[in-house]
C-alpha positions in Angstrom: 12.0 -5.7 12.3 8.4 -6.6 12.6 8.3 -8.3 9.5 11.5 -10.3 10.5 10.0 -11.3 13.9 6.7 -12.5 12.1 8.9 -14.4 9.7 10.9 -16.2 12.4 7.8 -17.0 14.3 6.2 -18.7 11.3 9.5 -20.8 10.9 9.3 -21.8 14.5 5.6 -22.8 14.3 6.6 -25.0 11.3 9.4 -26.6 12.8 7.6 -27.6 16.0 4.8 -28.9 13.8 7.1 -31.1 11.8 8.8 -32.5 15.1 5.5 -33.2 16.5 5.3 -36.0 13.9 8.5 -37.7 15.2 7.6 -41.5 15.1 7.2 -43.5 18.2 9.3 -46.1 16.5 6.8 -48.9 15.7 3.0 -49.0 15.0 0.3 -50.1 17.3 -1.0 -53.2 15.5 -1.0 -56.8 16.1 -0.6 -59.6 13.8 1.0 -63.0 13.7 4.6 -62.7 13.9 6.8 -64.6 11.3 10.0 -66.3 12.9 12.4 -65.2 10.4 14.5 -62.8 12.4 18.0 -62.2 11.4 20.7 -59.7 13.1 20.3 -55.9 12.1 22.7 -54.8 9.4 24.1 -52.3 11.9 24.7 -54.4 14.6 28.1 -54.7 16.6 30.5 -57.3 14.6 29.5 -60.8 15.5 26.2 -59.7 17.7 23.2 -61.8 17.0 20.7 -59.3 18.7 19.0 -56.9 17.9 17.3 -58.8 15.3 14.4 -57.8 12.5 12.1 -60.2 10.6 10.7 -59.6 7.0 7.5 -57.9 8.6 9.5 -55.1 10.2 9.4 -56.4 13.7 12.4 -55.9 16.0 13.3 -58.2 18.7 15.8 -57.3 21.6 18.0 -59.3 23.9 19.8 -57.4 26.8 22.0 -59.3 29.5 20.8 -57.8 32.7 20.7 -60.4 35.0 20.5 -58.3 38.3 18.0 -56.0 36.7 14.4 -55.6 37.8 13.1 -54.0 34.8 14.5 -53.4 31.1 12.8 -51.2 28.4 13.9 -50.6 25.0 12.7 -46.7 23.8 12.5 -45.9 20.3 12.2 -42.6 18.7 13.7 -39.3 19.4 13.4 -38.4 23.1 13.0 -42.3 24.0 9.1 -42.1 23.5 7.5 -45.4 22.5 9.4 -48.5 23.5 9.1 -52.1 24.3 9.2 -53.9 27.6 11.4 -56.9 27.9 10.8 -60.0 29.9 13.2 -61.8 31.9 14.3 -65.3 30.5 15.6 -68.3 32.6 19.4 -67.5 31.6 18.9 -64.1 33.4 18.7 -62.1 30.0 15.9 -59.7 29.0 14.0 -60.4 25.7 11.1 -58.7 23.7 9.4 -58.0 20.3 8.0 -54.7 19.2 4.1 -54.7 19.4 4.0 -54.2 15.8 6.2 -53.6 12.8 8.2 -50.4 12.7 8.7 -48.2 9.5 11.2 -49.2 7.0 14.8 -47.8 7.3 17.0 -46.3 10.2 15.9 -45.8 14.0 17.5 -44.5 17.0 17.0 -46.4 20.4 18.5 -46.9 23.8 17.9 -49.3 26.6 16.2 -48.3 30.0 17.9 -50.3 32.8 16.1 -49.8 36.2 15.6 -46.5 35.3 18.8 -45.6 33.8 19.7 -45.0 30.2 22.2 -47.1 28.4 23.2 -48.4 24.7 22.6 -51.7 23.4 26.0 -53.3 23.5 24.8 -55.5 20.6 24.1 -52.4 17.9 26.4 -49.6 16.5 26.0 -46.2 17.9 25.0 -43.1 15.9 24.9 -39.4 17.2 21.4 -38.3 17.7 19.0 -36.8 20.4 22.1 -35.1 21.4 23.9 -38.3 22.3 25.2 -41.4 21.1 22.3 -43.7 20.4 22.1 -47.2 19.5 20.7 -47.8 15.8 18.6 -50.4 14.1 17.7 -50.7 10.5 14.4 -52.3 9.3 15.3 -53.4 5.7 13.3 -51.3 3.2 11.7 -52.4 -0.1 13.6 -49.8 -1.8 17.2 -50.0 -0.2 19.0 -50.5 -3.3 19.5 -46.9 -4.0 21.7 -46.3 -0.9 23.1 -50.1 -0.8 26.9 -50.6 -0.9 27.4 -51.7 -4.6 30.5 -52.5 -6.7 30.8 -49.1 -8.3 33.5 -46.4 -8.5 33.1 -44.5 -4.7 33.7 -40.9 -3.8 35.6 -40.1 -0.5 34.3 -38.5 2.7 36.9 -36.6 4.4 37.1 -34.7 7.4 38.4 -31.1 7.4 38.8 -28.6 10.2 38.4 -25.1 9.1 39.1 -21.7 11.0 36.5 -19.8 12.5 37.3 -16.7 14.0 33.7 -16.1 14.9 33.8 -18.9 17.4 37.4 -18.7 18.3 38.1 -22.1 17.4 38.7 -24.7 14.3 35.3 -26.3 13.4 34.8 -29.7 11.7 33.1 -30.7 8.5 33.1 -33.5 6.3 33.2 -33.2 2.6 31.9 -35.7 0.0 34.3 -35.7 -3.3 32.7 -37.8 -6.2 34.5 -40.6 -7.9 37.2 -39.1 -10.3 37.8 -36.0 -8.4 41.3 -36.9 -7.7 41.9 -38.0 -11.1 40.0 -35.0 -13.0 42.5 -32.4 -11.7 41.0 -29.8 -14.0 37.4 -30.2 -13.3 35.4 -28.1 -10.9 32.4 -28.9 -9.1 29.1 -27.4 -7.9 28.7 -27.6 -4.1 25.6 -29.0 -1.9 25.7 -27.6 1.8 23.7 -30.3 3.3 22.6 -29.9 7.2 21.5 -32.5 9.8 18.6 -32.1 12.3 18.4 -31.2 16.0 20.2 -33.5 18.1 22.3 -34.7 15.4 25.9 -33.6 14.1 27.9 -33.5 10.9 28.2 -37.1 11.0 24.4 -37.9 10.3 24.2 -37.7 6.6 26.9 -40.1 6.0 26.6 -42.6 9.0 22.7 -42.5 9.3 21.8 -41.1 5.8 24.3 -42.9 3.6 24.6 -39.9 1.4 27.9 -40.8 0.0 26.3 -44.2 -1.2 23.3 -42.4 -2.7 25.7 -40.2 -4.6 27.9 -43.0 -5.8 24.9 -45.1 -7.0 23.3 -42.0 -9.0 26.5 -41.2 -10.4 27.3 -44.7 -11.5 23.8 -45.0 -13.0 24.6 -41.9 -15.3 21.6 -40.2 -13.3 23.3 -36.9 -12.1 26.4 -35.1 -12.8 28.9 -35.3 -10.0 29.2 -32.6 -7.4 30.7 -31.9 -3.9 28.6 -32.1 -0.7 29.7 -30.4 2.5 28.2 -31.4 5.8 28.9 -29.2 9.1 27.6 -29.0 12.6 24.7 -26.5 12.5 24.9 -25.5 16.3 21.2 -26.6 16.6 21.9 -28.6 19.9 23.1 -25.3 21.7 19.2 -25.2 22.8 16.9 -27.8 24.5 14.3 -29.8 22.2 11.3 -27.7 22.1 13.2 -24.2 22.7 13.0 -23.3 19.3 12.1 -19.5 19.8 15.5 -19.1 21.7 17.6 -20.3 18.5 19.3 -17.4 16.8 20.7 -18.2 13.3 23.2 -15.5 13.2 26.2 -17.4 14.6 25.7 -20.2 12.5 25.1 -18.2 9.5 28.5 -16.5 10.0 30.4 -19.8 10.2 28.4 -21.0 7.1 28.5 -18.0 4.6 31.6 -16.1 5.9 34.0 -19.0 7.1 33.1 -22.5 5.6 32.1 -21.6 2.1 35.5 -19.6 1.6 37.4 -22.2 2.9 35.9 -24.9 0.8 36.1 -22.5 -2.5 39.6 -22.1 -1.7 40.8 -25.6 -0.6 38.4 -27.7 -3.1 37.9 -27.4 -6.8 34.3 -25.7 -6.6 32.6 -23.4 -9.0 32.4 -20.7 -6.7 29.2 -18.9 -7.8 25.9 -18.7 -6.4 24.5 -20.4 -9.7 26.5 -23.6 -8.8 25.7 -23.7 -4.9 23.0 -25.4 -2.9 21.7 -25.4 0.4 19.5 -28.2 2.0 18.7 -29.4 5.5 16.4 -32.1 7.2 14.1 -31.0 9.9 15.8 -28.2 12.1 18.6 -28.1 9.3 15.6 -27.2 6.8 14.7 -24.3 9.1 18.3 -23.1 9.0 18.5 -23.5 5.3 15.1 -21.4 4.9 16.5 -18.7 7.3 19.9 -18.4 5.6 18.7 -18.7 2.0 16.3 -16.0 2.7 18.6 -13.7 4.5 21.8 -14.2 2.3 19.9 -14.6 -1.3 23.1 -14.0 -3.1 24.8 -17.3 -1.8 22.8 -19.9 -3.2 20.4 -20.7 -6.2 19.2 -24.2 -4.8 17.0 -24.5 -1.8 16.0 -27.7 -0.2 13.8 -28.2 2.8 13.5 -31.9 4.1 10.9 -32.2 6.7 11.8 -28.8 7.3 9.1 -26.6 6.8 8.3 -24.6 3.5 8.6 -21.3 1.4 5.8 -18.9 0.8 6.0 -17.1 -2.7 6.4 -13.9 -0.8 9.6 -15.1 0.8 11.5 -15.5 -2.4 13.3 -12.1 -3.2 16.1 -13.8 -5.3 14.8 -13.6 -9.1 17.1 -16.5 -10.2 16.6 -19.2 -7.9 17.1 -22.4 -9.8 15.1 -24.8 -7.6 13.1 -25.2 -4.6 12.9 -28.6 -3.4 10.1 -29.2 -0.6 9.6 -32.9 1.0 8.4 -34.8 3.7 6.9 -38.2 4.8 3.6 -39.2 4.1 2.9 -39.7 8.1 4.0 -36.1 8.5 2.2 -33.1 6.8 1.9 -33.9 3.1 -0.8 -31.7 2.5 1.3 -28.7 3.8 4.1 -29.4 1.2 1.8 -30.0 -1.7 0.0 -26.8 -1.3 3.0 -24.7 -0.7 4.5 -26.1 -3.9 1.3 -25.5 -5.8 1.4 -21.7 -4.5 5.0 -21.4 -5.4 4.3 -22.7 -8.7 1.5 -20.5 -9.4 3.8 -17.5 -8.5 6.3 -18.7 -11.3 8.9 -20.2 -9.0 11.0 -23.4 -10.0 9.6 -25.8 -7.4 9.4 -29.6 -7.0 7.8 -31.5 -4.1 8.0 -35.1 -3.0 6.4 -37.0 -0.6 8.1 -40.3 1.0 5.4 -42.9 1.3 4.9 -44.6 4.5 7.5 -42.9 6.4 7.5 -40.0 9.0 10.0 -37.9 10.4 12.8 -40.2 9.9 15.9 -41.2 7.9 14.2 -43.0 5.4 12.1 -40.1 4.4 15.4 -38.0 4.3 17.4 -40.6 2.4 14.6 -41.0 -0.3 14.4 -37.0 -0.4 18.3 -36.7 -1.2 17.7 -39.3 -3.9 15.0 -37.5 -5.4 16.6 -34.0 -5.0 19.9 -34.8 -6.3 19.3 -35.2 -9.9 17.4 -31.9 -10.0 20.6 -29.8 -8.8 23.0 -27.7 -11.1 21.0 -28.9 -14.1 20.1 -25.3 -15.1 
């Protein structure tokens, strides 16, 4: 019991440490701004703002003629932001003080102290609410771009959960050819979101399906199924990790969701063909469940979600331990953990996303790096 408590405390400390590196949304540096702004790729149809330029600056325009103050808050929890100025036509405009990191960012608008979404942007579930989203074009965005290749299918399922006395939702990615190859069975990756998000995150913000489609089209991976469900992480407040109990979600995952997926999809229903990975708090869940239930999964992935120590690994036939984070997080911790695991004889791969922090570009890149390593042994 004492050992378990120590293990959980270590997990909580690691998760808090990673959470403490959530980006403010933009870097505090000034330079001459190039006026080549274009609408963000995740704007509402026909909306001109928000805009981004080739340097990674973002520009916002909010129509609120009766307001006294308008600010755009970027990053989880609204930390950091851009104060807008009122223009002659009554709208409010402003540009970030510096370029933002490449990739996807949540934000919302504060008008006279009230919190609102930007009418110009699409909404994404994060920070336990539907937030506005902005996409800063990345130099490597081709790996998750929508291309003219065969596409898999992301479908919603509702599976019975006696432990929570309801039907729960999950999204399942089946690869191209799944419907046609009726005799083929597939491995499965159970992929978890982070705190404040839900089962829509990996498809909407993460583009997991497009990453898979492109890898399969390039012949870089053997196709597999991905299952994404709600991790019950939002039932505690941000910063209250010590109050999180993995048991209810572990029951849902191991005793209810996995049997449902194995029954209703053509899976290879064996530990050797089953993986679990998660970003941030989803990584914390992954670590807890893979250690508590070593007979269920053979591939482990923690994406900005802590580390494994050699003494954690009790399962003799673990096939892969994948550890990753952004270069603006704690890369030295990930590298050191990977070295120790390798010295202990465990199959481990580490990856550092250059120039990114606790954000989806880190996790998109991590999935892109991890996916070809799964189910290869």
